[in-house]
C-alpha positions as CSV (number, residue, x, y, z in Angstrom):
1,M,16.8,102.7,-24.6
2,V,18.4,103.3,-27.9
3,L,20.5,106.4,-26.7
4,D,21.4,104.5,-23.7
5,L,22.8,101.4,-25.7
6,L,24.4,103.7,-28.2
7,V,26.5,105.3,-25.4
8,I,27.4,102.2,-23.7
9,G,28.5,100.2,-27.0
10,T,30.4,103.2,-27.9
11,A,32.4,103.4,-24.5
12,I,32.9,99.6,-24.5
13,S,34.3,99.4,-28.1
14,L,36.7,102.2,-27.4
15,G,38.3,100.9,-24.3
16,P,42.0,100.8,-24.6
17,L,43.0,97.6,-22.5
18,H,41.1,95.1,-24.8
19,N,42.0,97.0,-28.0
20,S,45.7,96.8,-27.0
21,A,45.4,93.1,-26.1
22,F,43.7,92.5,-29.5
23,I,46.4,93.9,-31.4
24,L,49.0,91.8,-29.4
25,L,46.9,88.9,-30.7
26,L,47.1,89.7,-34.1
27,S,50.7,90.3,-34.2
28,S,51.4,86.8,-33.0
29,R,52.5,83.7,-35.1
30,R,48.7,82.7,-35.5
31,G,47.3,86.1,-35.2
32,V,44.1,86.0,-37.4
33,R,42.9,82.8,-35.6
34,Q,43.6,83.9,-32.3
35,G,42.0,87.2,-32.9
36,L,38.9,85.8,-34.4
37,A,38.5,83.4,-31.1
38,F,38.9,86.7,-29.1
39,L,36.4,88.5,-31.3
40,L,34.0,85.8,-31.0
41,S,34.3,85.2,-27.3
42,W,33.7,88.8,-26.8
43,L,30.6,88.9,-29.1
44,A,29.3,85.7,-27.3
45,N,29.7,87.3,-23.7
46,L,27.8,90.2,-25.1
47,V,25.0,88.3,-26.5
48,A,24.6,85.9,-23.8
49,V,24.0,88.6,-21.3
50,I,21.4,90.1,-23.4
51,A,19.8,86.7,-24.0
52,V,19.5,86.1,-20.1
53,V,17.7,89.5,-19.7
54,V,15.5,88.4,-22.6
55,L,14.6,85.3,-20.9
56,L,14.0,86.7,-17.4
57,T,11.7,89.4,-19.1
58,G,10.0,87.1,-21.6
59,G,10.6,90.0,-24.1
60,Q,8.3,92.1,-22.4
61,P,9.4,95.2,-20.5
62,P,8.2,95.6,-16.8
63,A,5.8,98.2,-16.3
64,R,7.0,101.6,-15.6
65,H,7.8,102.4,-11.8
66,S,7.4,98.6,-11.0
67,A,9.9,96.9,-8.6
68,P,11.9,95.3,-11.9
69,S,11.8,98.7,-13.5
70,T,13.0,100.7,-10.5
71,A,15.6,98.2,-9.7
72,A,17.2,98.1,-13.1
73,I,17.3,102.0,-13.3
74,A,18.8,101.7,-9.7
75,A,21.4,99.4,-11.2
76,K,22.3,101.6,-13.9
77,L,22.5,104.5,-11.1
78,A,25.1,102.6,-9.1
79,I,27.1,101.6,-12.2
80,G,27.0,105.4,-13.4
81,V,28.3,106.5,-10.0
82,A,30.8,104.0,-9.9
83,L,32.1,104.8,-13.1
84,V,32.4,108.6,-12.3
85,L,34.1,107.7,-8.9
86,Y,36.5,105.3,-10.6
87,G,37.3,108.0,-13.5
88,A,37.7,110.7,-10.9
89,H,40.2,108.3,-9.1
90,R,42.2,107.4,-12.0
91,R,42.4,111.3,-12.8
92,R,43.9,112.3,-9.6
93,R,46.4,109.3,-9.3
94,P,49.9,110.0,-10.1
95,P,50.8,108.5,-13.6
96,R,52.4,105.1,-13.9
97,P,54.3,103.7,-16.7
98,H,52.6,101.0,-18.7
99,G,54.8,98.3,-19.9
100,P,53.5,95.3,-21.9
101,P,51.7,92.8,-19.9
102,R,53.3,89.8,-18.6
103,W,51.3,87.4,-20.7
104,A,52.6,89.1,-23.9
105,A,55.8,87.4,-24.0
106,R,54.1,84.0,-24.4
107,V,51.2,85.3,-26.8
108,D,53.0,83.2,-29.9
109,N,52.1,80.0,-27.9
110,A,48.6,81.1,-26.7
111,T,45.8,78.8,-28.0
112,W,42.4,79.9,-29.1
113,V,41.1,78.9,-25.7
114,T,43.5,81.5,-24.1
115,A,42.5,84.2,-26.5
116,A,38.7,83.3,-26.0
117,G,39.2,83.5,-22.3
118,L,41.2,86.7,-22.2
119,A,38.3,88.4,-24.0
120,W,36.0,87.6,-21.1
121,L,38.4,88.5,-18.7
122,L,39.0,92.0,-20.3
123,Q,35.3,92.5,-20.9
124,P,34.4,95.8,-19.0
125,W,31.6,94.0,-16.8
126,G,30.4,97.2,-15.1
127,L,29.5,98.6,-18.7
128,V,28.0,95.4,-19.7
129,G,25.8,95.3,-16.8
130,A,24.5,98.6,-17.5
131,G,23.8,97.4,-21.2
132,A,22.0,94.6,-19.5
133,A,20.0,96.8,-17.2
134,T,19.0,99.0,-20.1
135,A,17.8,95.9,-22.4
136,L,15.2,95.1,-19.6
137,D,13.2,98.0,-21.4
138,A,13.3,96.0,-24.7
139,N,10.0,94.7,-26.1
140,L,10.8,92.0,-28.6
141,S,7.4,92.4,-30.4
142,S,9.1,95.4,-31.9
143,A,11.3,95.0,-34.8
144,G,13.1,98.2,-33.9
145,D,14.1,96.8,-30.6
146,W,15.4,93.8,-32.2
147,F,17.3,96.0,-34.2
148,A,18.7,98.0,-31.3
149,L,19.9,95.0,-29.2
150,T,21.7,93.7,-32.3
151,G,23.2,97.0,-33.2
152,Y,24.3,97.4,-29.5
153,C,26.1,94.0,-29.5
154,L,27.9,95.0,-32.8
155,L,28.8,98.4,-31.9
156,A,30.4,97.3,-28.7
157,T,32.4,94.8,-30.9
158,L,33.1,97.1,-33.7
159,S,36.8,98.1,-33.0
160,L,37.5,94.4,-33.1
161,I,35.7,93.5,-36.2
162,I,37.7,96.4,-38.0
163,M,40.7,95.4,-36.9
164,E,40.4,91.6,-37.7
165,M,39.0,92.5,-41.2
166,Y,41.9,94.8,-41.8
167,A,44.5,92.0,-40.7
168,V,42.7,89.5,-43.0
169,W,42.7,91.9,-46.2
170,A,46.0,93.8,-45.9
171,P,48.4,91.9,-43.3
172,A,51.4,93.6,-44.1
173,A,49.8,97.2,-43.6
174,A,48.1,96.0,-40.8
175,E,50.9,95.0,-38.6
176,A,52.6,98.1,-39.1
177,R,49.3,100.6,-38.4
178,L,47.9,98.5,-35.7
179,N,51.2,98.2,-33.8
180,A,51.6,102.1,-34.2
181,L,47.9,102.3,-32.9
182,R,48.6,100.0,-29.7
183,N,51.8,102.3,-29.1
184,W,49.5,105.4,-29.1
185,L,47.0,103.5,-26.9
186,S,49.6,102.4,-24.6
187,Q,50.7,106.3,-24.1
188,H,47.4,107.6,-23.7
189,Q,45.7,104.5,-21.8
190,E,45.2,106.9,-18.5
191,Q,43.5,109.7,-20.4
192,L,41.2,107.2,-22.3
193,I,40.2,105.2,-19.5
194,V,39.4,108.4,-17.5
195,T,37.6,110.1,-20.4
196,L,35.6,107.2,-20.9
197,S,34.7,106.4,-17.4
198,L,33.6,109.9,-16.7
199,A,31.5,110.2,-20.0
200,A,29.8,107.1,-19.6
201,G,29.2,107.2,-15.9
202,L,27.9,111.0,-16.2
203,W,25.7,109.8,-19.0
204,L,24.2,106.7,-16.9
205,T,23.9,108.9,-13.9
206,A,22.1,111.7,-15.2
207,A,19.7,109.4,-17.4
208,S,18.8,107.1,-14.6
209,I,17.8,110.2,-12.4
210,Y,15.8,111.6,-14.9
211,E,14.1,108.2,-15.3
212,L,13.5,107.8,-11.5
213,V,11.9,111.2,-11.2
214,T,9.6,111.2,-14.1
């Protein structure tokens, strides 16, 4: 479980779409507040999904090879295969120019509610679903599993936390460097999406098949 959560959390954190959107929010007139609203909404979504799983299981993992356990592994397998197919499709697709999103022109007038909603929209729900299926194996009587789930949520939010703290502590330097990062992300968006989709998808597929056959 821990290794799966590490892979999924890293893939979520490195996604180019939400990181680019977050940098745009930070560069707006009320950037730090909007960034904080986005970050807290992002983290709250992750925590809420894990909390639902824990409530469903009562904090006790289902027996190995039971119907709930097999269904969770099958769900991870389906997500893994879908990610591989999506990454392969994006890799074969002709490159397209990526301009700023349409909402970027209105970012200065965006409210904290808009920023929070944007976090919900940009969350990679396929990977979040894989994290939820993995969390089904968590045993909340174990401190290690509590630590793993907490670490997963923080890891999946780590890029946002680092950028938010940077914008608070060194706003002038952060603006220049984060804008340069956003430009780099825009130029390499397709490669990043393909790489993350294939890497996470292959891992989930292989790990799920191994769990099903052992």
